[in-house]
C-alpha positions as CSV (number, residue, x, y, z in Angstrom):
1,M,4.6,19.0,-16.5
2,P,6.7,17.1,-19.1
3,S,6.4,17.8,-22.8
4,F,3.7,15.9,-24.7
5,T,6.4,13.9,-26.6
6,D,7.9,12.8,-23.4
7,V,4.5,11.8,-22.0
8,M,3.8,9.7,-25.1
9,R,7.1,8.0,-25.3
10,T,7.7,7.3,-21.6
11,R,4.3,6.0,-20.6
12,R,4.4,2.3,-19.5
13,S,1.7,-0.1,-18.5
14,A,2.0,-0.6,-14.7
15,R,1.4,-4.1,-13.4
16,E,1.9,-3.4,-9.6
17,F,0.2,-0.6,-7.8
18,L,0.2,1.0,-4.4
19,P,-3.2,0.7,-2.5
20,D,-3.4,4.5,-1.9
21,P,-6.4,6.1,-3.6
22,M,-6.0,9.1,-5.9
23,P,-7.7,12.3,-4.8
24,G,-11.1,12.7,-6.3
25,D,-10.1,16.1,-7.9
26,A,-7.1,14.4,-9.7
27,I,-9.4,11.7,-11.1
28,R,-11.8,14.4,-12.3
29,E,-9.0,16.2,-14.1
30,V,-8.0,13.0,-15.9
31,L,-11.7,12.5,-16.9
32,E,-11.8,16.1,-18.1
33,D,-8.8,15.5,-20.3
34,A,-10.2,12.2,-21.7
35,R,-13.5,13.7,-22.8
36,W,-11.7,16.0,-25.3
37,A,-10.9,13.0,-27.5
38,P,-12.1,13.3,-31.1
39,S,-15.1,11.2,-32.2
40,H,-17.0,10.5,-35.4
41,S,-19.4,13.4,-36.0
42,N,-18.9,14.4,-32.4
43,T,-20.9,11.3,-31.3
44,Q,-18.9,10.9,-28.0
45,P,-20.0,7.3,-27.6
46,W,-17.9,6.5,-24.5
47,I,-19.5,5.6,-21.2
48,A,-17.1,5.3,-18.3
49,H,-17.8,3.7,-14.9
50,V,-15.2,4.7,-12.3
51,V,-15.0,2.0,-9.6
52,S,-13.2,2.3,-6.3
53,G,-13.3,1.2,-2.6
54,A,-15.8,-1.5,-1.7
55,A,-17.4,-1.5,-5.2
56,R,-13.9,-2.2,-6.6
57,D,-13.5,-5.1,-4.2
58,R,-16.9,-6.6,-5.1
59,L,-16.2,-6.3,-8.8
60,S,-12.8,-7.9,-8.5
61,A,-14.2,-10.8,-6.5
62,A,-16.9,-11.3,-9.0
63,L,-14.5,-11.3,-11.9
64,V,-12.2,-13.8,-10.2
65,A,-15.1,-16.1,-9.5
66,A,-16.4,-15.8,-13.1
67,H,-12.9,-16.7,-14.3
68,D,-12.5,-19.7,-12.0
69,A,-16.0,-21.0,-13.0
70,G,-15.2,-20.5,-16.7
71,R,-18.1,-18.0,-17.2
72,R,-16.8,-16.0,-20.2
73,T,-19.3,-13.6,-21.7
74,P,-17.3,-11.3,-24.1
75,D,-19.2,-8.7,-26.2
76,F,-16.5,-8.7,-28.9
77,S,-14.0,-11.2,-30.3
78,D,-10.6,-11.1,-28.8
79,T,-8.7,-13.2,-31.3
80,Y,-5.4,-12.0,-32.8
81,G,-5.5,-14.3,-35.8
82,D,-2.5,-16.5,-36.7
83,G,0.0,-14.0,-38.2
84,V,2.3,-11.3,-37.0
85,H,-0.1,-9.8,-34.5
86,V,-0.4,-13.0,-32.4
87,E,3.4,-13.4,-32.6
88,R,3.9,-9.9,-31.1
89,S,1.4,-10.9,-28.4
90,R,3.4,-14.1,-27.7
91,Q,6.7,-12.2,-27.5
92,Q,5.2,-9.8,-24.9
93,A,3.8,-12.6,-22.9
94,A,7.2,-14.4,-22.9
95,R,8.8,-11.2,-21.5
96,L,6.2,-10.8,-18.8
97,Y,6.3,-14.4,-17.7
98,G,10.0,-14.4,-17.8
99,V,10.3,-11.5,-15.4
100,R,7.9,-13.2,-13.1
101,G,9.9,-16.5,-13.3
102,I,6.9,-18.5,-14.6
103,A,7.7,-21.3,-16.9
104,R,5.6,-22.1,-20.0
105,E,4.5,-25.4,-18.5
106,D,3.5,-23.7,-15.1
107,H,-0.3,-23.6,-15.8
108,E,-1.2,-22.7,-12.2
109,G,1.3,-19.9,-12.2
110,R,-0.1,-18.5,-15.5
111,T,-3.6,-18.8,-14.2
112,E,-2.7,-16.8,-11.1
113,V,-1.4,-14.1,-13.4
114,V,-4.8,-13.9,-15.0
115,R,-6.3,-13.6,-11.5
116,E,-3.9,-10.7,-10.8
117,N,-5.3,-9.0,-13.9
118,L,-8.8,-9.4,-12.5
119,R,-7.6,-8.0,-9.1
120,F,-6.5,-4.9,-11.1
121,Y,-2.9,-5.5,-10.1
122,G,-3.7,-4.0,-6.7
123,A,-4.8,-0.6,-8.2
124,P,-7.2,1.3,-6.0
125,H,-9.3,2.3,-9.0
126,V,-10.5,0.9,-12.3
127,V,-12.6,2.5,-15.0
128,M,-14.7,0.2,-17.1
129,L,-15.3,1.6,-20.7
130,F,-18.5,0.9,-22.6
131,I,-20.0,1.8,-25.9
132,P,-23.5,1.7,-27.2
133,R,-24.0,-0.7,-30.1
134,L,-23.9,1.8,-33.0
135,G,-23.9,0.0,-36.3
136,D,-21.2,-2.7,-36.3
137,G,-19.5,-1.0,-33.4
138,V,-16.2,-0.2,-35.2
139,R,-16.5,3.6,-35.2
140,A,-17.6,3.7,-31.6
141,A,-14.8,1.4,-30.6
142,S,-12.2,3.6,-32.3
143,D,-13.6,6.7,-30.6
144,L,-13.4,4.9,-27.3
145,G,-9.8,4.0,-28.0
146,M,-8.9,7.7,-28.4
147,Y,-10.7,8.5,-25.2
148,A,-8.7,5.8,-23.4
149,Q,-5.5,7.1,-24.8
150,N,-6.2,10.6,-23.5
151,F,-7.0,9.0,-20.1
152,L,-3.8,7.0,-20.0
153,L,-1.6,9.9,-21.1
154,S,-3.3,12.3,-18.6
155,L,-2.6,9.9,-15.8
156,H,1.1,9.7,-16.7
157,A,1.4,13.4,-17.1
158,R,0.1,13.9,-13.6
159,G,2.5,11.3,-12.0
160,Y,0.0,8.4,-11.9
161,Q,-0.1,5.3,-14.1
162,G,-2.7,3.0,-15.7
163,I,-3.0,-0.2,-17.7
164,A,-5.6,-1.0,-20.3
165,Q,-6.9,-4.5,-19.6
166,A,-8.8,-6.3,-22.3
167,V,-9.2,-9.4,-20.0
168,H,-12.1,-7.5,-18.2
169,A,-14.1,-7.7,-21.4
170,Q,-14.1,-11.5,-21.4
171,Y,-16.5,-11.2,-18.4
172,A,-18.7,-8.4,-19.7
173,Q,-21.9,-9.7,-18.3
174,T,-20.4,-10.1,-14.8
175,V,-19.2,-6.4,-15.0
176,R,-22.7,-5.3,-16.1
177,T,-24.4,-7.2,-13.3
178,V,-22.1,-5.9,-10.5
179,L,-22.2,-2.3,-11.7
180,D,-25.9,-2.4,-12.8
181,V,-25.1,-1.4,-16.4
182,P,-27.8,-1.7,-19.1
183,A,-27.5,-4.7,-21.5
184,D,-27.3,-2.4,-24.5
185,L,-23.9,-1.0,-23.4
186,K,-21.0,-3.2,-24.5
187,L,-17.8,-3.5,-22.6
188,L,-14.6,-2.9,-24.6
189,F,-12.0,-3.0,-21.8
190,G,-11.1,-1.5,-18.4
191,I,-8.2,0.6,-17.2
192,A,-6.8,0.0,-13.7
193,F,-5.1,3.1,-12.4
194,G,-3.4,4.8,-9.4
195,S,0.1,5.2,-8.2
196,A,2.5,2.5,-9.5
197,V,5.1,0.8,-7.3
198,A,8.2,2.7,-8.3
199,D,10.7,-0.2,-8.1
200,S,8.5,-3.0,-9.5
201,P,10.4,-5.2,-12.0
202,L,7.2,-5.3,-14.0
203,R,7.0,-1.6,-14.6
204,D,9.7,-1.0,-17.1
205,I,9.5,-4.0,-19.4
206,R,10.4,-2.7,-22.8
207,V,8.1,-4.4,-25.3
208,G,9.2,-2.0,-28.1
209,R,7.5,-0.9,-31.3
210,V,8.0,-2.2,-34.8
211,P,9.9,0.2,-37.1
212,L,7.8,2.6,-39.2
213,S,8.6,0.7,-42.4
214,E,6.4,-2.2,-41.1
215,N,3.2,-0.3,-40.9
216,V,3.5,3.0,-42.8
217,A,3.1,3.4,-46.5
218,V,4.2,6.7,-48.2
219,H,2.4,8.1,-51.2
220,D,4.0,11.2,-52.8
221,T,4.9,12.7,-49.4
222,A,8.1,14.8,-50.1
223,G,10.9,14.4,-47.6
224,L,9.4,11.5,-45.7
225,C,11.4,8.3,-45.4
226,V,10.3,5.5,-43.1
227,R,13.0,3.0,-44.0
């Protein structure tokens, strides 16, 4: 198995998957790794629904139908504001659409990309990640983020891939209805996962990371320079 540093720095978000399902034992091992994420006061607020086979197909069809009908039911805001964060998002989108050969004015082509998201990029599995509404939800959401990171890194370490997809949460009520999830559980996002297409042009898009100097402040930490 690769080193932890290699796993962290070589993981990519797959956007084209093979249809072959993962063995159930392999999925269980990934879930075992994920559950060791830290959480506030050991609250472990994550609820994961693993969806495969016919259930996966029903969910995907319902999501595409909800999208085409304009039935958005998000539990949380998905705005990026109007500063550097939305600009980073736009830069990534430009790279992705560029690789696909979809022009900015090609509205139908861009809509089809959203439908591909809702078809889970062909992945045989998706895990939908919910949290209970604890307080304002921020701490539970941060705990779930750490759970999801463990999940994604465990997949990569085992030779599989995944992609976190916030677009699923735009249709939270659709997901709850199809999966019979209680209304008090709120959908943060889903992760499509399985075996990635090795030669996909979408697999190795380098979106990069900003330098440490842009988001790290140092206070009396001897020997640490982030410039």
